[in-house]
N, C-alpha and C positions, 0 to 999 in steps of 0.2 A: 411608554418609554420611547424616547427619540431613537431613530434609526442610527445605524453606524454612520452613514453619510451625514445626516444631520449633525451628529455629535462632532464629526470631524470638521464640518463647516463651522460650527460654533466655536471650536478651538481656533481655527484660523481667524475668525471674527474677533475673538478675545485678544489674540496676540497682536492683531492689527490695531485694536483699540488702544493697547499699551505701547504703540510706536514700533512695532516690529514688522519685518516682512514674514509672510507665511503663505504656504501653498500646499495643496494636495500634491503627492508625488509618488512615482513608481508605478508598480502593478496596477493599483486601483485606477490610475489615469488611463493606462492602457486598457483596462477591461472597460471603463465608461466609454472610451472611444470606439470600442468594438461592440458596444451595445450590450455588454455582459454585466452581471451583478458582481461587484468585487467580493471576494472572501474577507478582505479587511481593507482598512484605510491606514494610509501613512501621511504625517505632515512634516514638511521641512520648513525651517525657520532661521532667521539670523539671531534669534534670542539664545543666549548660552544656557546650558543645562540648569545652572542654579536660578537663572531668571525664569525659566520655564516652571520650575518647582515653586518659585515665589507667586507666580501668577496662578498656578493651580496646585494648591497646598496637598490635595489629596492624590498623590502621584507615586510612582516607583521607578527608581532610577536603575533600570535593567541593564544599561550600559553607558553610564555617565562618562566613563573614560573615553567613550567614542561619541559622546553627545546624544545619547538615546534616553528618553524618559517616556514612561507609559502613563498615559491619562486615562483611567477607567471610566466607563460610562456611568457607573453608579457612585454617587457620593457617599462618604461615610468615613470610617476610621482609616488611618494610613494602612493600605493593603499589605497583607503579610507576604505577598509574592505575585509575580506576573501571571502565574498560571491559574491564580484565583479569578482573573478577569480576561477570559478569552476574547472579549469584545472591545478590550481596551484599544486605544488609539496610540501608536508610536509617534512621538514627536522628536525629530532629529535636528540637530544644529547643522547648518551649512558648514561643510568642512572640505578640506583636501588632505589626502592621506599621504604619509611617507612610505618608506619601504615595508614590505610584508615578508620578513624573514621566516616566520612560522607557517606561511602558506595559507593563512586565514585572517589574521588581524594585523592591522598597521602598526609598526613600531611607535610612531608618533602621529598625532592628529593635530592639524592646524585649523582653527575655526576661521570662518570668512564671512563676510557680509554679501558675497556675490554668488547667487544661485548658480551662475555659469560654472563657477569652479566646483560647485557641489556636484552637479551632474556629471561632471568629467570622471569622477571616481566610480560611478556606478557600472554595472555589468553589460548590459545591452541596450541599444538605442531605443527599443520599444519600451524599455523600463526606465528611460532617463527623461521622461516628460513631467512637466509641471503644469498644474491646472489651478486657476484662480476661481474658486467656487463662489465667490462674491461679485465677480464681475458679470456683466450681462452676456448671456450665451456661454458661460463657462469658458473663459479665455485660456487658451493652451500656450505655454511657453516652451518652445523647442529649440534647444541649443545644440542638438545632437543628431538631427535628421531622423528622429524616431517617427514622425508622422508619414514621412516618405516610405520608410521601411514597413510600417503598418499597411500602407497601400500596396507596396511591392510583395508583401507576405514573406518578409526575410527577417531572420534573426542574425543579428550583426553586433559584434562587440563595439563598445564606445572606445575608440582609439585601438592601439596595437593588440591584437588577441593574445599574443605571448605574455604581454604585460597584465592584461586582465586575468588570465588563467594562472600566472605565476602568483598573482595576489591571493587567489583562492581557487584551488584546482576543482573544487566541486562545481564551479561555474561551466566546466565542460559537460557535466551532467545535466545542469540546468539548461544549457543550450538545446540539447536533445529534447528535453522534456517540454520546452516552450514550443519547439518546431513540431513536436507531435501533438501537443494539445491543441495548437491552433492550425494545424495542417500547413505550417510554413516550410520553406527551405531554409537551410543554414548557409549564409553567406559563404562563398568558396574560400576566401582567405581565412575566414574564421574556422571553417570545417578543416582545411588543411593543417591549421595550427593544433586542433584537437587531435588529428591522426598522429601528428609529430609528437605531441605531449601526453598521449593517452597513457603510457607507462607511469606517469607522475600521479594519476589518479589513486594509486595505492598508498599515497601519503595522507590521503583524507581519512578520517575516523570512520570505522565501519558503521557506526550508528548514523552518521550523516549520509553515507552511501546508501544504507538501508532505507532511510526515510525517502531519499530521492527516487530510487528504484521503485519503491512502494507507490509513490505518487504517480510515476509513469504507468504502473500496472492498473491503477484504479481510476484513472481520469478518462477512460474511454478511448484512448488511442494507444493502447499497448502494443498492438502489433507495429505500428509505424516507429514508435519508441525503440522497439528491439531491433528493427531493421536498421535505424540510425546508429545504435549502439554498436551492432555488428560491423557496419560500414567503417565506422570510426575507430575501431580497435578496442572500444571500452568493454565490450562483452568478453574479449580475450583476456583483458586485465582483471576483470572483476568476477566474471562467471564463466570460467573455461569450460565448466561442464555443460552449459548450454551451447557454446560454439561446437563442442563435439557431436552434437546432434546433426550437423549439416552433413549430408551425403550418406546418412545411415539409412539404407533402404528398408522398406517395409513390405509385408505380403500384399500384393495389389488386390487380392480378393477381399481383404479387409480394409486396406487403405489405399484406395484409388487416387488419393490426393497427393501422394508422394512420400518423401522421406521424413524422418522424425522432426527435423527443423520446420519443414513447411506445415506439417500437422500441428506443431506447437504454435506457429504463428497463427494459424487458423483459429486455434482455441483462444489466443489473445485478442484476436479480432472480434471474438464474440463477447468478451467482457464488456459489461455495461458501466457507464460512468457511476461512480460511488459504490461499486460492488466491495464486498468486504476484502481487506487485505489478505486474509488466510486463503479465501477462494481464489484470489488472483495469484498468489504464490503457488498455490496448489495446481492451477492450470498451468503455470509455467513450468513446474517440476514434475508433474504427474508421470512423464516418461523419461525422467532424467537417468534412469538405470538402463535404458535400452542400448546406447552405444557400448557400453562395456559388457553386454551380454548377447551381443549380435552374433549369430552363426547361421550358416546356410545348411539345413538339414535335407535329407533326400526328398522329403515331401514339400517343404517350403521353408522361408525364412522364419526363424524363431528367436525369441528372446527370453530363454529359460531363467527363471528367477529374477527377472527384471523388476518386479514389484518390490521384493524384498531388498534387493540392491539399491533401488530408487528410494526406498523408504530411509535407508541408512544415510544415503547421499543428501536426501532433503533435510534430514536432521542435522547434518554436518554443515551444509550451507547456511541454514537458519541460525545455527550457533555461532558460525563465522561472522554472521552479520548481526550478531547480538540481539536477536530477537527474543522476545519473552518466551518463558517456558510454556505459557498457554498457547501462544501463536505457533511455536515450534511443534508442540503436540498435535494441534489441529492440522497444520500443514502435513506433518508426517502421516496422520490418520487419513487425509484426503488421497495421498499417494498409495498408502497401503490398501485401501478398500476400493480403489477406482475400478478394478476388474471384476469385483464381486457381483456387479449388476448382471454379468453374463449368466449367473446361475439362478435368478430370482424366480424364474418360473418353475424350477425344480426344487427349490428349498422347501423343507419342512416348515410348518407354521412357526415352530419355536425359533428355528434359525432366521426365518424371514423377520420375525418380530424384534429379534435381538439386532438384526441388522438395521431395522427401521429406527431403533432407539439409540443409534450412534449419536454422539454429541453434534449438535448443529447439523442434523441429517439434510436439511434444505441445501447445505453447501455441497454435499455428496451428490444430491440430486443434480444441481445445477452443473457441477463438474461433469457428471455423466452426460447430460444433455449437450454440452459443448463438445464433449469428446466425440459423441455420435455425429453431431453436425460437422465436425471437422474430419470426419471420415466417410463411412458408408451412408450416413443420413437417416438410418432407421431408428425411430424414436420408440418402437414397441415396448422394449424393457423399461425405458424411461416412463412411458404413460402408465404402465402396469405398476411401477414402483411408486409413482407420484399418487396414483389412485388408492394404493394400500395404505401409503402414509397419511393421506388426507382423510380417509374414511374409517380407518381402524380406531376405535375409541382408545383414549390414552390409557384407561384402566386395563385394556387388554395387552398393550404394548409394555406397560409397566405395572403388572399386577401386584397387589399387597401380597407379601409371603403368606402362604396358609400355615406354615410352621416355621419355627426358628430352631436354633441350636439348643435353647433352653427346653423346648418341647422333646427334642431327641433325648437329652440327659434324663428328662422326667420319665421317659418310658425305657430307660436302661442302657443307652448307648454311651460309650466311653468318648469323651471329647478327644479330637485329633484331626489330622488332615482328611479323614474319610468324611468329615461333616460337609466340607465344600462339595464333595461328589454327590452326597445324599440331597443336599439343598438344591443343587443345580438340577438334579434328575426330577425332583418335586417341581421345580419352576418350569422345566421342559414340559411336564404333564399340564401345568397351568396354561402355558402358552399354546399348547396343542388343544386345550379344551377338554381333556380327559379328567382332570382333577379340578374340583370346584370348591370342595369343603375341606376343613381341617381333618375330620374323620377319614375321608378319602385319602388324604395325603398320608397320614399315619398308617392307614391299612396298606397303602402302596409301599411305603418304606419297609414295614414288617415283612412283606412278600418278597421284596427286591433285595434287601440289605439285611441279611440275618446278623443278629448280635453276636 
């Protein structure tokens, strides 16, 4: 199968053969100039949407009212929907946009044959470049100063930032994400506008905010992203619970690095590119309960019940951002269990094995490693837990039950809530290694739980 770039180039070639202008555009051009492999490719053309669909009959009009058509890489029947073709190429008609009264979509679209007009509607100069993949040396068309900003390592809006952000408030978050991802600065005028307009970010749907924040957390520059979110006022608007971590002192014998905010930033700095979204959110929220439980006791600073409080807060934040039930549950579990590593050397075998079989235990391990490295730096408990997890056979962590409720009924026990207690005690014996056969289990039950 052709690569995405080859497919996009073929689309450009076909459009040109039919008498139209066509170029690669946007983020793919930026990434190619930076020597990065683009995540996807977009094509801009003067061909109208209906004409694009005539030239490429196997397409999907994902945004025909805005001049956007998807051309899938695989030919076949008319695709049932764009999500079926994650590698499809977006082909957009050159256009200029009218007012954006809904803060996301233009009220009207005017198609144009001039690529200069098309790039003027885009968000940032580094995303407003066109590339001719058929020309010798990949000719770049730059009508907005994007190449100079790439060299200056600056994120700057195309035209007045207030207008660009008024068109789509999410662009304020995108400015932060691009600056963090590429380790760029945000242009002063652009950043001042973000600070002034930060309260308007609340107008953006929670799902779009969630997705943008998740990208920031998982692209490998999460610390820088949250420093910029804080400096811009966007954290205050979207995640005030995180802002409250600033200045919350911690006991220096356990946290020589500083307050809860500094500690959390250090965890974010340790997140690797491409880490799971639940691990990333777990790292951000693992100590979210500390500010509200802070107290100075006679012996030291304490955060009584911060795990329980933090777990509830993490669930509330995840629900507020419309996360899936699965992601919400895993993030809450990461917060709820992150202090249990302190007891692993003292746990009974049954307790330890139940701990090791937590869903996606690898994420719990990684969160603990990051937590240690962001504070005291001692990985003793992490190394022990990892060794136990990697070397304990799966059948010992998840043993097949020696007996069931039917076995209890067969020997004369009446069904009821007591069954859970009995079966749990038998499983404890299995996990401890003291019960290995069905007969041993039934004998243990008869001696420990009289009928």
